C-alpha positions in Angstrom: 58.4 138.1 102.5 56.6 138.3 105.4 58.6 138.1 108.9 58.0 135.0 109.2 58.8 133.9 105.6 62.6 132.4 104.9 64.2 133.1 101.8 63.9 130.0 98.9 66.2 127.3 99.0 68.9 126.2 97.0 67.0 123.5 96.1 64.0 125.5 95.3 66.0 127.8 93.0 67.5 125.3 91.3 64.7 123.4 90.5 62.9 126.6 89.2 65.6 127.5 86.7 65.2 123.8 85.4 61.9 124.4 84.6 62.2 127.7 82.7 65.3 125.5 80.8 62.6 123.1 79.7 59.9 125.8 78.6 62.3 126.8 75.8 62.8 123.3 74.6 60.0 123.3 72.0 58.6 120.4 73.2 54.9 120.3 73.8 54.6 117.5 76.3 57.3 119.1 78.7 56.2 122.2 78.4 53.0 121.6 79.9 54.6 119.6 82.5 57.0 122.8 83.3 54.3 125.4 83.3 51.9 123.2 85.6 55.0 122.8 88.0 55.3 126.2 87.6 52.4 127.2 88.7 51.9 125.2 91.6 55.6 126.8 93.0 53.8 129.9 92.9 52.2 128.6 96.5 55.2 127.6 98.1 56.8 129.1 101.1 59.5 129.0 103.3 59.9 128.8 106.9 62.5 128.2 109.4 62.2 125.4 111.7 64.3 124.7 114.6 67.4 126.1 112.6 66.3 124.6 109.0 64.8 126.1 106.1 61.5 124.1 105.0 59.7 124.6 102.2 55.7 124.2 102.5 52.9 124.4 99.9 50.0 126.4 101.1 46.6 126.4 98.6 43.1 126.7 98.2 41.9 128.2 101.5 38.2 127.7 100.1 34.9 128.5 102.1 35.1 125.1 103.7 37.2 126.1 106.9 38.6 123.0 106.7 42.4 122.6 106.2 44.2 118.9 105.2 48.2 119.0 106.2 49.6 116.7 104.1 52.9 114.2 105.4 54.9 112.5 102.5 56.5 109.1 102.9 60.2 107.8 103.0 62.2 109.1 100.3 59.4 111.7 98.8 58.6 114.7 98.6 55.5 117.0 98.9 54.7 116.6 95.3 53.7 113.2 95.3 50.5 115.0 96.6 49.9 117.3 93.7 47.0 115.4 92.8 45.2 115.2 96.1 45.9 119.0 96.3 44.0 119.9 93.4 41.1 117.5 94.0 40.7 118.7 98.0 41.2 122.7 96.7 38.6 122.5 94.1 36.0 121.5 96.6 36.7 124.5 99.0 39.6 122.6 101.4 42.7 124.2 102.3 46.0 121.7 101.9 49.4 122.6 103.3 52.3 120.1 101.9 55.8 120.3 103.4 58.9 118.4 102.7 61.0 117.1 105.3 64.0 118.4 106.1 67.1 116.2 103.9 63.6 116.0 101.4 62.2 117.9 98.4 63.1 121.5 98.7 63.5 121.6 102.3 67.3 122.1 103.4 69.4 119.2 104.2 70.4 119.1 107.8 74.1 119.7 109.0 73.9 117.5 111.8 72.6 115.0 109.8 69.6 114.2 112.3 66.9 112.6 110.3 65.2 110.6 113.3 61.8 110.7 113.7 61.8 112.4 116.7 63.3 115.6 115.3 60.8 115.1 112.2 58.1 115.5 114.6 60.0 118.6 116.3 59.6 120.3 113.4 56.1 119.3 112.8 55.2 121.3 115.7 57.3 124.6 115.0 55.0 124.2 111.5 52.0 124.1 112.9 52.8 126.4 115.6 53.9 129.5 112.8 51.0 128.8 110.6 48.7 128.6 113.4 47.2 125.7 112.1 44.2 124.3 114.3 41.5 121.4 114.4 43.2 120.2 111.0 43.2 116.9 109.3 46.2 114.8 108.7 46.7 112.8 105.8 50.0 110.6 105.9 51.8 108.1 103.4 54.1 105.2 104.2 56.4 106.5 106.4 54.7 109.5 107.3 52.3 108.4 109.6 55.4 107.5 112.4 55.7 111.4 112.0 51.9 112.0 112.5 51.3 109.4 115.1 54.2 110.7 117.0 52.8 114.5 116.8 49.3 113.6 117.4 50.0 111.7 120.6 51.4 115.1 121.8 48.9 117.2 120.4 46.0 115.4 119.8 44.2 118.5 120.2 45.0 120.1 117.4 44.0 117.2 115.2 40.2 116.1 114.3 40.9 113.3 111.7 43.4 111.8 110.4 44.1 109.1 107.3 46.8 106.8 106.4 47.8 105.7 103.3 49.9 102.3 102.8 50.5 101.9 106.6 50.6 99.2 109.0 51.7 96.6 111.7 55.2 95.6 110.2 55.9 91.6 111.5 59.5 92.1 112.8 62.6 89.8 113.9 66.2 90.6 114.8 67.0 89.3 110.9 64.5 91.7 109.4 66.2 94.5 111.7 69.8 93.7 110.4 69.2 93.2 107.1 66.4 95.2 105.9 68.3 98.5 106.9 71.3 97.4 104.7 69.3 95.8 101.3 66.9 99.0 101.5 70.1 101.7 101.5 71.7 99.5 99.2 68.8 99.3 96.6 68.1 103.7 96.6 71.6 104.7 97.9 73.9 102.8 96.0 72.2 102.0 92.9 68.6 103.7 92.3 70.4 107.3 93.2 73.0 106.7 90.5 71.5 106.4 87.5 70.6 109.7 85.5 67.8 108.6 83.6 64.1 107.4 84.5 63.4 104.5 83.4 65.5 101.8 85.8 63.8 103.5 88.3 60.3 102.9 87.4 61.4 99.7 86.3 62.0 99.2 89.7 58.7 100.7 90.9 56.1 99.0 88.7 57.4 95.7 89.2 58.1 96.1 93.0 55.8 99.0 94.6 53.2 99.7 92.0 50.0 97.5 90.3 49.2 100.4 88.2 50.5 102.5 85.2 51.5 105.5 86.2 51.0 109.0 84.3 54.7 109.7 82.8 55.0 113.5 84.4 54.0 111.5 87.7 57.1 109.0 86.9 59.0 112.1 86.6 58.1 113.0 90.1 58.7 109.9 91.7 62.4 109.9 90.1 62.7 113.4 91.3 62.6 112.3 94.9 65.6 110.4 94.7 68.2 113.1 93.8 66.1 115.5 96.4 66.4 113.5 99.4 69.5 113.4 101.4 71.3 110.1 101.5 71.5 110.0 105.3 68.2 110.7 105.4 67.4 107.7 103.5 69.7 105.6 105.6 68.5 106.6 109.1 65.0 106.6 108.2 65.4 103.2 107.0 67.2 101.7 109.9 64.4 103.5 112.3 61.0 101.8 110.8 62.9 98.6 110.5 63.9 98.3 114.2 62.3 96.2 116.9 61.4 99.5 119.2 59.5 101.4 116.5 57.6 98.3 115.1 56.8 97.4 118.3 55.2 100.5 119.6 53.3 101.2 117.1 49.8 98.9 118.5 50.4 101.1 121.6 51.1 104.3 119.8 47.4 103.9 117.9 45.5 103.1 120.8 46.7 105.8 122.7 45.5 108.3 119.9 41.6 108.8 120.4 41.5 110.6 117.1 39.5 109.1 114.3 42.1 107.4 111.9 40.8 105.9 108.3 43.5 103.4 107.5 43.5 102.9 103.7 45.8 99.9 102.0 46.3 98.6 98.8 45.3 94.6 97.9 48.7 94.2 95.7 51.1 96.0 97.7 54.1 93.8 98.5 55.5 96.1 101.0 53.1 97.1 103.8 50.3 94.4 103.4 46.4 95.1 103.6 46.5 92.6 106.4 49.1 94.0 108.5 47.2 97.5 107.8 43.7 96.0 109.0 45.7 94.5 111.9 47.1 97.7 112.8 43.4 99.5 112.5 42.2 97.0 114.6 44.2 98.5 117.9 43.1 102.0 117.2 40.2 103.2 119.3 38.3 105.0 116.3 39.6 103.3 113.3 38.4 102.5 110.3 39.7 100.0 108.0 39.3 100.4 103.3 41.6 97.9 101.4 41.5 99.4 97.6 41.6 96.9 94.8 43.9 96.4 92.5 46.5 98.9 94.1 50.0 98.7 95.4 52.4 101.2 97.8 51.8 104.1 95.5 48.1 105.2 95.8 48.7 108.6 95.6 50.5 108.2 92.3 48.8 105.2 90.9 45.0 105.9 92.1 45.2 109.5 92.7 41.5 110.3 92.6 40.5 107.5 94.8 43.1 108.6 97.3 41.7 111.9 97.4 38.2 110.8 97.5 38.7 108.7 100.7 40.2 112.1 102.3 37.4 113.7 101.5 34.9 111.6 102.5 36.3 110.9 105.8 36.6 114.4 106.5 32.7 114.8 105.6 31.8 111.4 108.1 34.0 113.1 110.8 32.3 116.3 110.0 28.7 114.5 110.4 29.8 112.6 114.0 31.4 116.5 115.1 27.6 117.3 114.3 25.9 115.0 116.0 28.0 114.6 119.1 27.1 118.6 119.5 23.1 117.9 118.9 
């Protein structure tokens, strides 16, 4: 273990033990899943950020010299990026995917502080400890709230960003009051208490997704619920539906002079493509892509499409940099 590395968290160790048990079941599909995830875990690392041990997955340094930092969404974890990681690594791009505190294999915050500002502070320390420079960011759903705040303060570190299913939410005092309670009840009081993946999948298929998702990815999504601290769900919901946060987004996007690709699914009922296009319009170097037949879960619904958009955006930005240099 390097001096800067921390010991694996209890959540990581418990998950590893569960995979070992699955390897003994004899069911071929289950064994293949356990072998695949065990292989991914070999690239997992741990680091203390602001007193809390965080998990991150670092793989595929490659020959291009490009690095993409992957920032997951609300009630998600790093594993939602596993298809994108494989795609980018195969093309020589390094990926760093980490878990917010209270999510995935990162420890919970004993102070129960899951504010956007605290996530930004953790990201600042992570970038410093990993010595990341001139990197790209891909973020999903809630992730861009954190990425934008970081980019506003440290734009010199970032070359480009890609935001999936993130836009300008029309808000009012009624939404600000009702939405947090509704979402918190749905995820904390209902979905978290089911022990079978099917009810959660039915909800996601009816509300969030427009495509059939691989069974393995269904399980990955289901794991998000048990690995996420209830307080993180509650606090994040209150923040992203607050008038203060939603009304600050246009100005924040406009203030960041980094090339940003905004990707929307035309079937996304949570963050509509119209709202995404509207927010992209505020960006000084913004591009907008609408993906037909896609809902809110693009990284699991259409992972090849999502990965390809990241890859092409990186190439586009590199070409623009070369033009500027010449």
